[in-house]
C-alpha positions in Angstrom: -16.1 27.6 24.9 -17.0 26.1 21.5 -20.1 23.9 22.0 -19.3 21.5 24.8 -15.5 21.8 24.2 -12.9 24.3 25.4 -10.3 25.8 23.0 -7.8 23.4 24.6 -9.9 20.5 24.0 -10.5 21.4 20.5 -6.7 21.6 19.9 -6.1 18.4 21.4 -8.8 16.6 19.3 -7.3 18.5 16.1 -3.8 17.2 17.0 -5.1 13.7 17.5 -7.0 13.9 14.2 -3.9 15.1 12.4 -2.0 12.0 13.8 -4.8 9.7 12.6 -4.3 11.4 9.2 -0.5 10.4 9.5 -1.6 6.8 10.2 -3.8 6.9 7.1 -1.0 8.5 5.1 1.3 5.6 6.2 -1.2 3.0 5.0 -1.7 4.7 1.7 2.0 4.9 1.1 2.5 1.2 1.8 -0.2 0.2 -0.4 0.5 2.6 -3.1 4.3 2.0 -3.3 3.8 -1.5 -4.8 1.1 -0.2 -7.2 3.3 2.7 -8.3 6.1 0.3 -9.2 3.7 -2.0 -11.1 1.5 0.7 -12.7 4.0 3.5 -12.9 7.1 1.6 -14.1 5.3 -1.2 -16.2 2.1 0.4 -17.3 0.1 -2.7 -15.9 -3.3 -1.9 -14.3 -3.3 -4.4 -11.5 -6.8 -4.7 -10.1 -5.6 -7.7 -8.0 -3.3 -5.6 -6.0 -5.7 -5.6 -3.0 -5.7 -9.5 -3.0 -1.9 -9.5 -2.9 -2.1 -7.3 0.2 -4.7 -9.6 1.7 -2.4 -12.5 1.0 0.2 -10.8 3.1 -2.5 -10.2 5.9 -3.4 -13.9 5.9 0.2 -15.0 6.1 0.6 -12.6 9.2 -2.6 -14.2 10.7 -1.2 -17.7 10.1 2.2 -16.8 11.6 0.5 -15.4 14.7 -1.5 -18.5 15.2 1.6 -20.6 14.8 3.6 -18.7 17.3 0.7 -18.7 19.8 0.3 -22.6 19.4 3.9 -23.8 19.1 6.3 -20.9 20.1 4.4 -18.8 22.7 7.7 -17.6 24.3 8.8 -16.0 21.1 5.4 -14.5 20.3 6.5 -10.9 21.0 8.7 -11.0 18.0 6.6 -12.9 15.5 5.5 -9.8 13.6 8.9 -9.2 12.1 9.1 -12.7 10.8 5.6 -12.4 9.5 6.4 -9.4 7.4 9.3 -11.2 5.7 7.0 -14.2 5.1 4.3 -11.9 3.7 6.7 -10.3 1.4 8.0 -13.6 0.2 4.5 -15.2 -0.3 3.1 -12.1 -2.2 6.2 -11.6 -4.3 6.3 -15.3 -5.2 2.7 -15.2 -6.3 3.3 -12.0 -8.3 6.3 -13.6 -10.0 4.1 -16.5 -11.0 1.3 -14.3 -12.2 3.7 -12.2 -14.3 5.1 -15.4 -16.0 1.7 -17.0 -16.6 -0.4 -14.0 -17.3 1.0 -10.5 -17.3 4.0 -11.1 -19.8 1.5 -11.8 -22.6 -0.4 -8.5 -22.1 2.4 -5.8 -22.1 1.3 -2.7 -24.1 -2.3 -3.7 -23.8 -3.3 -1.9 -20.5 -7.1 -2.5 -21.0 -6.5 -6.2 -21.2 -4.4 -6.2 -18.1 -7.2 -4.4 -16.3 -9.7 -7.1 -17.3 -7.2 -9.9 -16.7 -6.3 -8.9 -13.2 -9.8 -8.1 -12.4 -10.6 -11.7 -13.1 -7.6 -12.8 -11.2 -8.8 -10.8 -8.2 -12.2 -12.6 -8.3 -10.4 -16.0 -8.4 -8.1 -15.0 -5.4 -11.1 -13.8 -3.4 -12.8 -17.2 -4.0 -9.6 -19.1 -3.2 -9.3 -17.2 0.1 -12.9 -17.8 0.9 -12.4 -21.6 0.3 -9.1 -21.8 2.2 -9.7 -19.4 5.1 -13.4 -19.2 5.2 -15.8 -16.3 4.5 -15.6 -14.7 8.0 -13.1 -12.1 8.8 -10.2 -12.9 11.1 -8.2 -10.8 13.5 -4.5 -10.9 14.4 -3.4 -11.1 18.0 -0.7 -8.3 18.4 2.2 -8.7 20.8 1.8 -6.9 24.1 4.4 -4.2 23.3 2.3 -3.0 20.3 -0.9 -2.4 22.4 -1.8 0.7 24.3 -0.9 4.4 23.6 1.9 6.8 24.2 0.9 9.8 26.4 2.4 13.0 24.6 0.4 15.3 26.9 -2.3 14.9 29.4 -4.9 15.1 26.8 -3.0 13.7 23.7 -2.4 10.1 23.3 -1.2 8.3 20.1 -1.4 4.5 19.6 1.7 2.6 19.7 0.8 0.4 16.7 0.3 3.6 14.7 3.7 4.8 15.5 5.0 1.3 14.4 3.2 1.6 11.2 4.6 5.0 10.5 8.2 3.8 11.2 7.7 0.7 9.0 6.4 3.0 6.2 9.5 5.2 6.5 12.0 2.3 6.4 10.2 0.7 3.4 10.1 4.0 1.5 13.8 4.5 2.0 14.5 0.9 0.9 12.4 1.4 -2.1 14.0 4.7 -3.1 17.4 3.2 -2.6 16.6 0.1 -4.8 14.9 2.2 -7.6 17.5 5.1 -7.7 20.9 3.8 -6.3 21.1 0.1 -7.1 22.2 -1.4 -10.5 18.8 -3.2 -10.8 17.0 0.0 -10.2 18.9 1.7 -13.1 18.0 -1.2 -15.2 14.3 -0.9 -14.4 14.4 2.9 -15.2 16.3 2.2 -18.5 13.6 -0.2 -19.5 10.9 2.3 -18.6 12.5 5.1 -20.7 13.4 3.1 -23.7 12.8 -0.7 -23.7 14.3 -1.4 -27.1 17.6 0.4 -26.4 17.8 -1.3 -23.0 17.5 -4.7 -24.6 20.0 -3.6 -27.2 22.7 -2.9 -24.6 22.2 -6.3 -22.9 19.6 -5.8 -20.3 17.2 -8.8 -19.9 14.0 -6.9 -20.1 11.8 -9.9 -19.5 13.7 -10.7 -16.3 13.5 -7.0 -15.1 9.7 -7.0 -15.7 9.2 -10.1 -13.7 11.2 -9.0 -10.8 9.7 -5.5 -10.9 6.2 -7.1 -10.7 7.3 -9.3 -7.8 8.6 -6.4 -6.0 5.5 -4.5 -6.2 3.3 -7.5 -5.1 5.8 -8.1 -2.2 5.5 -4.6 -0.9 1.7 -5.1 -1.1 2.2 -8.2 1.1 4.0 -6.1 3.7 1.2 -3.6 3.5 -1.1 -6.4 4.3 0.9 -7.2 7.4 0.5 -3.6 8.5 -3.2 -3.7 7.6 -3.8 -6.3 10.2 -3.0 -3.7 12.9 -5.8 -1.5 12.0 -8.6 -3.8 10.5 -9.8 -7.2 10.3 -8.8 -9.5 7.4 -11.4 -11.0 5.0 -11.5 -12.3 1.4 -12.8 -9.1 0.0 -11.0 -6.6 2.3 -8.5 -5.6 -0.3 -11.2 -4.3 -2.6 -12.0 -1.7 0.0 -8.8 0.2 -0.7 -8.0 -0.5 -4.3 -9.8 2.7 -5.6 -8.1 4.9 -3.1 -4.7 3.4 -3.9 -5.1 3.9 -7.7 -6.1 7.5 -6.9 -3.0 8.1 -4.8 -0.8 6.8 -7.7 -2.5 8.7 -10.4 -2.7 12.1 -8.4 0.9 11.9 -7.6 2.1 11.0 -10.9 2.2 7.4 -12.1 6.0 7.0 -12.4 7.0 9.2 -9.5 7.9 7.9 -5.9 8.0 11.3 -4.6 4.6 12.0 -6.2 3.2 9.0 -4.5 4.3 10.1 -1.1 3.2 13.7 -1.7 -0.2 12.5 -3.0 -0.8 10.1 -0.1 0.0 12.9 2.4 -2.2 15.4 0.7 -5.2 13.0 0.5 -4.9 11.6 3.9 -4.5 14.8 5.7 -7.2 16.6 3.8 -9.7 13.7 4.5 -8.6 13.6 8.2 -8.9 17.4 8.6 -12.4 17.5 7.0 -13.5 14.7 9.2 -13.0 17.0 12.1 -15.8 19.2 10.8 -18.1 16.8 9.1 -18.9 13.1 8.7 -16.4 10.6 7.5 -18.4 9.8 4.3 -18.9 13.5 3.3 -15.3 14.2 4.1 -14.2 11.4 1.7 -16.6 12.8 -1.0 -15.1 16.3 -0.8 -11.5 14.9 -0.9 -12.3 12.9 -4.0 -14.0 15.9 -5.7 -10.9 18.0 -4.9 -8.5 15.4 -6.3 -10.7 14.9 -9.5 -10.7 18.8 -10.0 -7.0 19.0 -9.8 -6.5 16.1 -12.1 -8.8 17.8 -14.7 -6.4 20.8 -14.6 -3.2 18.7 -14.4 -3.9 15.2 -15.7 -0.3 14.1 -15.5 -0.5 14.3 -11.6 1.5 16.3 -9.2 4.8 15.0 -10.4 5.3 13.7 -14.0 8.3 11.6 -15.3 9.3 12.5 -18.9 9.5 9.2 -20.7 11.1 8.8 -24.2 9.1 6.7 -26.5 
């Protein structure tokens, strides 16, 4: 026996804790993918990334209410439409923000930090005025509720499995877009040598706008997934922005593989430490470990060589 638990009980708890780490990993990846595209590919420090995510969460909430009120017979499938609408809403807002604000601040990262921080405050107040200051929760379809019984003592939540599946599909789609599509090759060309890319006929301004919109759209989908694990409020996005930046920087700002590896390392370390200590202490130790590694390797786990 170990305390009040047998070895078998401890093993089951540890396995479930590891699965909780996988769910946290999925959330980190969904949030960090969009930021990795914006920060890693464009060099823009988007402090309003959390607000784009929360826009997607509010769109999901409104879609849920609409189906409950007007189309209750189709409620079981509303979440798939909600994710599409969340992507469109956040991506469209991102395209507008890039045209109005960001395009004037390229090569001035500190200015983008201040500008997007101000934008985040404006969006928070807009959400507070439109949706109210109180947090709201999304009603999930019946098939997303409950748990899957792996063994007699191990259960995994169905919505957690759904989030992991969604993360896998989005990661594959982003990897295909960035590394296999014609537009992705244009994005990487602009990152490596903007002047030469423009000289061969690539519309760099258009690439920038669509890249920023894609990153914001992915944040909106992350907001849809976020509604399954937490309530939505005007300031909810700020709770995750530091962790998201940490994941991107630790993995290597321009590396998709680095983002995934970083999210997995941080989430599993934090989840494992929570098995032995409090959640706040586990987070502190995880952050200290990441900071220590970044001091030894400031370029992150995976670094992309960029020709200036």
